[in-house]
N, C-alpha and C positions, 0 to 999 in steps of 0.2 A: 504493500500500500504506500509506504513512505517513498519507495523508489519511483512509483508512478507519479506521486505528487511532485517529487524532485524533477522528474523529466518534464512534467507540464510546466513547472516553474521556469526551467531552462528555456522551454519553447516560448513562454511569455516574454522573458527577458530578451531573447534573440529577436522575436518579432517586434518588440517595442524599439529596440536599438536600430533595427533596419528601418522601421517606419519613421523614426525621428530624424533621419537624414534629410535636411531641407534642400532638395535638389533645385527648386526654383530659385532660392536665395543664392545658392552656390553658382549656378549657371549665370545668373544676371551679374553677379560680382565678377566672375571670370571674364565676362564679356566687357567689363569696364563700364557698366551701366548703373553702378551704385547699389543701393539697397532696395530690393523689390517691395519692402514694407512701406516705402515712402511713395509708392506708385499706386494710383487707382484706389482700390478697396483696401490696400495694405496686406492682402492675402499673399501667401507664398506659393499658391497653386498655379496651374497652367492657364486658367482663365485670366488671372491678373497679369501673368507674364505676357500674355497676348496683348495686353494694353500698352506694352512698351513698343509695340509695332514689330517685334521680332518673332515672326511665326515659327521659325526654326527652333528657337529657344523654347517657345511654348510647347511645340510638339515633343521636344526632348524632355521637358519637364513632365508632360503627360505620360510619356512612356516610362520614364524612370520612377515616377511616383506609383504608377501601376505595377512596375516590376518589384518594388519593395513590398507591396501588399501581396503579390503573388509569391514572392520568396518566403514571406512569413508563413503563409498557408501551406506551401509545399514542404518547407522544413518541418512544420508541425505534422503534416500528413505522413511524411516519411518516418518520423519518429514515433508517432502515436495514432496513426489512422485518422478517421474523421474527427475524433475529439481533439486531436492535435491540430488539425486544420482549423477547427473553430478557434482554439486559443491563439494559435499563431496568427490567424487572419485578424481577429479582434485586436490583438496586441499591436499589430502593425498599424492598424487604423488609429488606435489610441496614440501611438508614437507620432504619427503625422499630425494629429489634432493637438497634442500636448508635448512637443519636443523639449527634452531637458535642456538642450543647448540654447533655446530661444525663450527661456523663461516660461515654458509651457504654453506659449502662444503660437500655434501653428496654423495649418490650413483647415479645410473643411471636409477632407477625407473622401472626396468623390473618386479620383483616379485610383487612390490606394484601395478604396473599398471595392471598386470594379476589379482591380488586380487580384485581390483576395478571393472574390467570388468566382472569377473565371478559373483560377487555379484550383479552388476547392470543388467547383462544379461547373464545367464549361457550358453546359446547357443553361443553367441559371444565369451565370454571369454574362454570357454572350447575348441571351435574350434581353436581359436588362440593358445591356449596352446598345442593342439595336433600338430599343425603345427610347433611350437617351438621344440617339441620333435623329430619330423621327421627330420627337418633340422639339429638339433644338432647331431642326430645319424648319419646322412650321412656325414656332414662336420666337426663335432667335434669342431665347433667354436661357442661359446655362443653368441657373438655379431651378427654374421650372422643370427643365429636362431632368436634372439630377433628382429632384424630389419625386417626380413621376416614376423614374426608373427604379429607385430604391424602395418606393412604396409597392411597386409591382413585384420586386424580387422575391419576397416571401410567398406571394401567391403563385408565382412561377415554380418555386421550389415545391410547393404543395401539389401543384398540378403534375409535376414531373415525378412525384413521389420520391424526392431526394431523401437521403438519410436525415434523421432528426437533427443531427449536429449541423448539417448544411442549412436546414430550415432555420435553426437557431442563429447561425452565422448571418443569414440574410436579415433576420429580424434585428439582431444586435447592431449590424452596420446601418440599417435603416434608421434605427433610433438615434444613433450617434450623428448621422448625417442630418437628420431633421433638427436635432438639438443645435448643431453648429450653424444651421441656416435660419435661426430664429429671426435675425435682422432682415434677411432676404424675404422671409415669409411676410413680415410686416410691410416691406416695400411692395411686394406683389399685391397684397390686399389694397395698398394705397395707390397702386398704379404707377409707382416711381422706380420700379426695378429696371436697371439698365440692360440693354441688349448686348449680345456677344460682340466684342470688338469696340464697344464704347470706351471712352477714355476714363470714365468715372465709375 
């Protein structure tokens, strides 16, 4: 029992440390563009990186943030199966949301959450990702697309009869993403939420 708890603890630590790597911040600094936290919304994620006008850096941020979520879930799955995938994926998202290196003020977990879901269950993650693309294309608002996709992910997991741990992962990530989007939700209701590519 204690060995199992120790293993899960190591998975959580590894997932958190992976998730806490602030790729958006590092890429923008490496490009000589200063601190991404002083741009647009102040977020370290791909949507805010896009506001610098550097599409390549935004794409790289998206892929790297997704990769750290996937790595957390895959390491967990390799070590402890679906339960390990749950803890590794959740820990990676928490690391992105609350990185130790940035005073626990990180991003909103969208790309990292998608990475974790795709790695843990490609059917669930890719379906949610496809919904994000559809909603983003129609409404041009990243937050609306993200909220729609993560709200749908647990439903997709249930329809696909995914293991309970994958359903729990989808629910946990959805809760975290919704919690971090509280300001966006208020702006959506007020009709002031910016569109993708807007400078603010």
